[in-house]
N, C-alpha and C positions, 0 to 999 in steps of 0.2 A: 841692696846687699850679698857680697859676695857669701856661696854659703860656706858655714865651718865645719868643721869636725864635729863639734858640740852638736849641732844643728841634724849632720848625719844620722850621729848615734841614737840621738831621740826621735828621732823618724824610725830607725829600727828598732830601737822599745817599744816604739808605741805600736807596730806590728805586732809585736810579740805579747805585750798586753791584750789584742785582740783576740788573739789566740787563746786570753786567760778568757776573757767575756765569753765566748763562744765556748767554752769547757765550762763554764758556768750554766750557759741554756742547758746545752748536756746533761748539766747533773741537777736540775730542776726537771726537765722530763723524765728523767730516773727515779723521782720521787723524793732529792736528798734538797729538800729545800732550803734550810738556812745553810747549808756551805754551798749550792747552787749559787743560788742569791749573793753570798760573798765576794764566790769570785766575779760572776758577774757584773756587781756595782765598782770592786773596786781594779778589775779587769781594763771595762770599757771606758769609766773614771780617769785611769790612769793612760789609756792610749789615745784618749781625744785629749787630755791635757799636753801630752807629747806632741802629738800631732802638731795642735797648735804652736807651741815653743818652734817645733821643726819648720811650721811655716813661714816663719819671720825671716828665714833669707833662701829657703828653697821656693822657687815656684808652686804653688796651689796644685795647677793639674800633675807637674812630674811627683809631689810629695804622696798628691791623694793616689795616686795609681801606685805607686812602691808602698802604701798602706795598705791599700787593700791585696794588692799583690802577695804580700808577707802573711796578711790575714787568712787567704784564701787559699796558698802552700802550705800554710802552719796547721790548718783545721782539716785539710785534705789529708795530709801526713798522718795529723792525731789518728783521725777518722779510722785509715789503712791499720796502721803501729797497734792503736789499742781496741778498736771495736769490731774490727775484721770486716772493715766496709771491701769495694772491689780493688782489686789492683791488674784491672785488665791493662793491656801492652795500651791502647787507645786513649785512657784514662791518664796513666802513666806520662804518654807521649804530651798531653795535653798540659801537664801538669810543669811538663821540661819547657813547653813555650812561655807560662809562665813565667818563671827563672830566666830565660832567656830576653823577657819583654823588660823585667826589672834590671836586671845588668846592662842593656842597653840603654834605658831612663838615667840610670846614674851615669854612664858615661857619657852621655849624648849632652848632660847638664853642667 
């Protein structure tokens, strides 16, 4: 089956919901149990459901690589912007490589 725009949108949304799930982990670690648990369940539940929709027409290896790339990039940026995590140039360079790899996978599929 040829990948459709809907499946690519589902894949992008799944990566974004993974970031929500990671934010839930952070809330749990900061003692906000109910809010953290809600974010975690909704975020990861939605992300996996949308990933399964995306994988109906996008190859598994490509879909999972993009899914984890979005989650990694988003979580890293969230940590830098919201919680003061390191912004060292080398770290930013590797984040740039993740973006380049995700774009390359999309172009190659």
